[in-house]
N, C-alpha and C positions, 0 to 999 in steps of 0.2 A: 924379716919381714917376705912375705910374695908377694909379686906383682903378678897382678892377671893377666891373663895371656890370652886373646883374642885367636880362635883357631877360624882360618879360611879355609869354606871347603865347597865344590863344586854340589849343587842341587837340582835337578831340572835343567841343567843347561844355564841358573844362573849363578853367582858368585855370592853367597852366603855367608856372615860371620854371625860364629856361636859366642857370645859375650858368656860370662863366670857365671858361673851359679848362682842363685838367688838365695841367701840366708832366710832362717826359720822366720826371723822378726819381720824381714821384708815381705815374706808372703804372707805371713798372715796380715798385714797390712795393707798389703795389696786388693785381699779377700773380702776385707773390713770398711775397704773405700768405697766398695759395694752398695753398703748396705746405709752409709753413713747420709744425714737428711742435711742436705744443702740449704733449704727455705727457714731456717731457725732463728729468733731472732737475738740478739744478745743479750743472754741473764745474768745479772748480778745480786747477789746476795741481796736481802732487802726490798726488791721489788716486789710491786702484788702485779699476782698474774694471773692470767683466766687459761685454763689447760682445756681441750676438749677431750675427751678420754671414750675411745671406742666401747661402747658396751652390747655385748652381743645376750638376748634374747630369745631361745627358741630357735628359730630362721631367720626372725628379725636384727637389724643393725643400726646401733643409735648413737649421737655424739652426746654427751651428758659435760656441763662445764663445770669444773671445779675452781674457784676463785681464792687463792689467798697468798701470803707470802712467803717468798723465798729464804728459810733460813739456816739453808744449808744448799751447795755443792762438792761433788765429787766427781774421782777419779777424770778419765779424760777420754779421747775418744768416742769408740763406737758404747764404751761401757759407762758412759757420763750421767749422772743421775744428779737431780736434783729435791732436795725434802721440802714441801709446801705445806704449810699450817693455816688452819685456817679455825673461828670457832662458831660453831654450828649448835644452837639451844644450850647455850649455855656451858660445853665440851669441846674442850680443844681435839683438832682432828689433822694429824699428820699424815700426808701419803708421801710416799717415795715413788718419782717418777724414772723411769729411765729415756732420757730425751728422743733417742733414737729408736725406742721401738716403734711396731707397725701401730701400737693400739692408743698411741697421742697423736691424734690425729692433728692437734692444733695449738699452738701457744701464742696468746695475744698478752703485750704489757699494759697492764692497765694504769700503774705511775709508778716511778722512780723513786726508791727510799736513799736517803741518806745517813747510812752507820757506818762505822770505826771497827767491826771485827768480821772476820770471815764465817762465823757460824755465830747463829742467834740465837741458842738452846737457850739463852737466858729467859727469851720470853714465854716462853712454858711456865717459869714461876710468877709470871707478871698477871694482873687480874685488871679487867674493864681499860679504860684510859691507858695506863701503863703500857700497854703493850703497841699504844700506836709507836708509829717511826715515821721521822719528819720527811717531807718531800724532797725531792733531790731535783733542781729545774735545767740543771747542766749539763744533762745528758737526752739524748734524744730520745722519744719511745721509739 
């Protein structure tokens, strides 16, 4: 096992300390840290959320809300994604959002859901009132 050796050098009349070289993983995390959003709410599977999605049409940009229930969360860090499902005109629509993407303008939690699963893929097979999720009151919005 090698110990990290700190070297002392003189640079422009000041004493500087050279640190051990960064490992690849540390370099990647330091670069990714610049792009992580800090204003995201805590999202759980089963929550009903409204995601503001940036849509570019020609030279104009607008924010379109997409409201649905979170049925899955995946990955972590800058690659963290959520899958949001809603029923629109009788057809189930699912979208996967990269949480730290610049396309996601805002995320607002509408209500908290009480579920006992990490993935709610079983909601795809349910129809009508069977797709409802009980509301949870012990977590703040």
